C-alpha positions in Angstrom: 5.8 -7.7 -8.4 6.8 -5.2 -10.7 5.3 -1.7 -9.1 6.3 1.8 -8.4 6.6 1.4 -5.1 9.4 2.1 -2.1 8.0 0.1 0.9 5.0 -2.2 0.8 3.8 -0.6 4.0 3.8 3.0 2.8 2.1 2.6 -0.4 -1.1 4.1 0.5 0.4 7.1 2.4 2.7 7.8 -0.1 0.1 7.5 -3.0 -2.3 9.9 -1.1 0.5 12.2 -0.4 1.3 12.5 -3.9 -2.6 12.8 -5.0 -3.2 15.5 -2.6 0.0 17.6 -3.9 -1.1 17.0 -7.3 -4.7 18.6 -6.6 -3.7 21.0 -3.9 -6.1 23.5 -5.5 -9.0 20.9 -4.9 -8.7 18.7 -1.8 -6.8 18.7 1.5 -5.5 15.4 3.0 -6.2 14.7 6.8 -3.6 12.1 7.9 -4.9 10.9 11.4 -7.2 9.6 11.0 -7.0 9.5 7.0 -9.3 11.0 4.9 -9.7 13.4 1.8 -12.0 16.5 1.8 -12.9 19.2 -0.4 -10.9 22.4 -0.1 -13.9 24.6 -0.4 -16.8 23.6 1.8 -20.3 25.2 0.8 -22.1 26.6 3.9 -25.6 24.7 4.6 -25.1 22.1 1.6 -25.6 18.3 2.4 -22.3 17.1 2.3 -21.6 13.8 0.6 -18.9 11.4 2.1 -18.0 8.1 0.4 -15.0 5.7 0.6 -13.7 1.9 0.3 -10.5 0.2 -0.2 -7.9 1.9 -2.3 -7.0 0.4 -5.6 -10.0 1.6 -7.4 -8.6 5.1 -8.1 -10.0 7.7 -9.3 -12.8 6.1 -7.2 -13.3 7.7 -4.5 -10.9 10.5 -3.5 -10.5 11.1 -7.1 -14.4 12.5 -6.9 -13.9 14.9 -4.3 -14.5 18.3 -5.1 -17.2 20.8 -6.6 -20.4 18.8 -7.8 -19.4 15.3 -6.4 -18.0 14.4 -2.8 -17.2 16.6 0.0 -15.1 14.0 1.5 -13.6 10.2 0.9 -12.4 7.9 3.2 -9.6 5.3 1.6 -9.0 2.2 3.5 -5.8 0.0 2.7 -5.8 -1.6 -0.9 -9.2 -3.6 -1.0 -9.7 -3.2 2.9 -12.7 -1.2 4.2 -11.6 2.0 5.9 -12.5 2.5 9.8 -15.6 4.0 11.6 -13.3 6.7 13.0 -12.2 7.8 9.8 -15.8 8.4 8.4 -16.9 10.0 11.7 -14.1 12.3 11.5 -14.6 13.4 7.7 -18.2 13.9 8.6 -17.4 16.5 11.3 -15.1 18.0 8.9 -17.2 18.2 6.2 -20.7 18.8 7.9 -21.6 22.5 7.2 -25.4 22.4 8.8 -27.2 20.4 6.5 -26.2 17.1 7.1 -24.2 14.2 5.9 -25.1 11.3 3.1 -22.8 8.4 3.2 -22.7 6.8 0.0 -21.5 3.0 0.3 -20.8 0.1 -2.1 -22.2 -2.8 -1.0 -19.6 -5.1 0.5 -19.6 -6.4 4.0 -16.7 -4.4 5.5 -18.0 -1.0 4.3 -21.5 -1.6 5.4 -20.4 -2.9 8.8 -18.2 0.2 9.3 -20.0 2.8 7.7 -23.2 1.8 9.5 -21.2 2.0 13.0 -20.1 5.5 12.1 -23.7 6.6 11.1 -24.8 5.3 14.5 -22.0 7.1 16.7 -21.9 10.3 14.6 -23.1 13.5 16.1 -23.9 14.8 12.9 -27.3 14.4 11.0 -26.8 11.5 8.5 -28.3 9.1 6.2 -27.2 6.6 3.8 -27.5 5.1 0.3 -26.4 1.6 -0.3 -25.1 0.8 -4.1 -25.6 -2.7 -5.7 -25.6 -2.4 -9.3 -23.7 -5.2 -10.2 -26.0 -7.8 -11.7 -23.3 -10.8 -12.2 -23.8 -12.5 -8.8 -26.6 -12.3 -6.1 -24.1 -13.3 -3.2 -20.2 -13.2 -3.2 -17.2 -13.6 -1.1 -17.5 -9.9 0.0 -21.1 -9.5 0.3 -24.6 -10.3 1.3 -26.5 -9.2 -1.8 -25.4 -7.6 -4.9 -22.1 -5.9 -5.0 -21.6 -2.0 -5.7 -19.4 -1.4 -8.5 -18.9 1.4 -11.3 -22.5 2.7 -10.8 -21.4 4.2 -7.8 -19.7 7.0 -10.1 -23.2 7.8 -11.5 -24.6 8.1 -8.0 -21.9 10.3 -6.7 -22.5 12.4 -9.6 -26.0 13.0 -9.9 -26.8 13.3 -5.9 -23.7 15.6 -5.8 -25.3 17.8 -8.3 -28.6 18.2 -6.4 -26.8 18.8 -3.0 -24.9 21.3 -4.6 -28.2 23.0 -5.6 -29.4 23.1 -2.2 -31.7 19.9 -1.7 -32.1 18.6 1.6 -30.7 15.2 3.5 -33.8 13.6 2.9 -34.3 14.6 -0.7 -30.7 13.5 -1.7 -31.2 10.2 0.0 -34.3 9.7 -1.7 -32.7 10.7 -5.0 -29.6 8.3 -4.6 -32.0 5.2 -3.9 -34.0 6.2 -7.1 -30.6 6.2 -9.1 -29.3 2.9 -7.5 -32.6 1.2 -8.8 -32.1 2.7 -12.2 -28.6 1.7 -12.7 -26.9 -1.8 -13.5 -23.5 -3.1 -14.2 -21.5 -6.2 -15.4 -17.8 -6.7 -15.8 -15.3 -9.0 -17.4 -11.6 -9.6 -16.4 -9.0 -10.7 -18.8 -6.4 -10.9 -16.1 -5.6 -10.7 -12.2 -4.0 -7.8 -10.1 -1.4 -8.1 -7.4 -2.2 -6.6 -4.1 0.9 -4.9 -3.0 0.7 -6.4 0.3 0.1 -9.8 -0.9 2.9 -9.7 -3.9 1.1 -12.3 -5.8 -1.9 -12.4 -8.5 -5.4 -12.7 -6.9 -6.5 -15.4 -8.9 -5.2 -17.5 -11.7 -6.5 -17.3 -15.2 -5.5 -18.8 -18.5 -4.3 -16.4 -21.4 -7.3 -17.8 -23.3 -9.7 -17.5 -20.6 -11.9 -14.5 -19.2 -14.2 -14.1 -16.0 -17.6 -13.0 -17.1 -19.2 -11.2 -14.0 -15.7 -10.4 -12.1 -16.1 -8.3 -9.0 -13.8 -5.1 -8.7 -11.8 -7.1 -5.9 -11.2 -10.0 -8.4 -14.1 -12.1 -6.9 -15.6 -14.7 -9.3 -18.1 -14.1 -11.8 -21.1 -16.1 -13.3 -18.7 -18.2 -15.2 -14.8 -18.6 -16.6 -15.1 -18.5 -20.3 -13.0 -18.7 -23.6 -11.9 -15.4 -24.9 -14.4 -14.2 -27.6 -15.1 -10.9 -29.5 -15.9 -7.5 -28.1 -19.2 -8.0 -29.7 -19.9 -11.4 -28.1 -18.6 -10.0 -24.5 -20.7 -6.7 -25.3 -23.6 -8.6 -25.8 -23.7 -11.1 -22.6 -23.0 -8.4 -20.3 -25.7 -6.2 -21.7 -28.1 -9.2 -21.8 -27.8 -9.6 -18.2 -28.2 -5.7 -17.7 -31.0 -4.8 -19.7 -32.8 -8.1 -18.5 -32.4 -6.8 -14.5 -33.4 -3.1 -15.6 -36.2 -3.9 -18.3 -36.0 -0.4 -19.8 -39.0 0.6 -22.2 -38.3 0.8 -25.8 -37.0 4.1 -26.4 -35.5 4.9 -23.1 -32.9 7.5 -22.8 -29.9 5.7 -21.2 -26.5 6.9 -19.7 -23.8 4.4 -20.9 -20.4 4.0 -18.8 -18.1 1.8 -20.2 -15.3 1.5 -17.7 -11.7 0.4 -17.7 -10.5 -2.0 -14.8 -7.1 -0.6 -14.7 -5.1 -2.3 -17.4 -7.1 -1.9 -20.7 -6.1 0.6 -23.1 -8.6 3.5 -23.6 -8.7 2.6 -27.5 -10.1 -0.9 -26.5 -12.8 1.0 -24.3 -13.9 3.1 -27.2 -14.4 -0.1 -29.5 -16.3 -1.9 -26.7 -18.6 1.3 -26.4 -18.8 0.9 -30.3 -20.2 -2.7 -29.6 -22.5 -1.3 -26.9 -23.9 1.1 -29.0 -24.6 -1.1 -32.0 -26.1 -3.7 -29.6 -28.4 -1.2 -27.8 -29.3 0.3 -31.3 -30.6 -2.7 -32.8 -32.9 -2.9 -29.5 -34.2 0.7 -29.9 -32.6 1.8 -26.6 -31.4 5.2 -27.3 -27.8 6.2 -25.7 -28.4 9.8 -24.4 -25.3 10.3 -22.5 -22.0 8.5 -22.7 -18.8 8.2 -20.4 -15.9 6.0 -21.4 -12.6 5.7 -19.2 -11.0 3.9 -16.2 -13.2 5.2 -13.1 -13.4 2.3 -11.4 -10.7 0.3 -11.3 -9.1 -2.8 -9.9 -5.5 -1.8 -9.6 -3.8 -3.1 -13.0 -6.5 -5.9 -13.9 -7.2 -5.7 -17.4 -10.9 -5.8 -18.5 -14.0 -3.7 -18.5 -17.5 -3.2 -17.0 -20.5 -1.7 -18.6 -22.8 0.3 -16.9 -26.3 1.4 -17.7 -28.7 4.0 -15.9 -32.1 4.5 -17.0 -32.2 8.7 -17.0 -35.2 11.1 -16.6 -35.2 14.6 -17.0 -34.1 15.2 -13.6 -31.2 13.0 -13.8 -30.0 14.2 -17.1 -30.1 17.8 -15.7 -27.9 16.9 -13.0 -25.4 14.7 -15.1 -25.1 17.7 -17.2 -24.5 20.2 -14.5 -20.9 21.5 -13.9 -18.3 19.2 -12.1 -14.8 19.9 -10.9 -13.1 17.2 -9.2 -9.6 15.5 -10.0 -11.3 12.7 -11.8 -14.3 14.1 -13.6 -14.8 17.7 -14.7 -16.9 19.6 -16.9 -18.8 23.0 -17.4 -16.6 24.9 -15.1 
């Protein structure tokens, strides 16, 4: 195992310490229990909290700041954070308008966030993200997994909360975005969890895992390596079959790297995506290309489509200032 690491047991704490120091103008790190919160809180604003296992950076801590999350609760690598982290974060960032938990659909995350929601003294609600169309159930979930579409929900609902919306309005908006968003990914390699020290799964040099999960869970099929156009076509066919956008639909397209894929390849994959959509009279209104929801050093990518309306477009374009996403400020 070759990683920048001192001691395996200190991987998360040292990584978070570096993150918080690098972005001290935006975030504050709480050590016990562990959570990252926005440095400047806005009074009487709905607070957004997300979280999950580490290893998916910049998700979630990298999206704490103006226009997105108010706090993030990081667990150990690929391991859910605990209810006490979530409850402490909620207490720290609540400014009187309640808290909205944004949760990816993984069994551990859902169980712990639900426990925190029930025990939390702060008024709260939850949005469950299940945008992955690859498989209906996996070793980590009951129902579809939550993957890169989470970033879109966090951005859009974060903007709505910033504009003064109520907790109920933010919850309804988040659920609507989730229903209009779908993703699917492909892996070329596995990744190594530091505590394990070995590859999460084995895959041949000439093979790809179509529909992989962000923890290395199996997808729809193991297949021979193919061209970018062919891979994009398979992913997009599954996504569009799920979303069923109308001809001429306005789409937000996210081409997301899984951690080990060069940006040049991601832009090439975006071009394949653009041409495929163009041939079907589906319009790209907004685009984002980069590694936003990763799986440690896994090589591969995912494609996410979100069917926009005018309200969603307005909130996507609104200013955001976080370590992992910023514009308009």
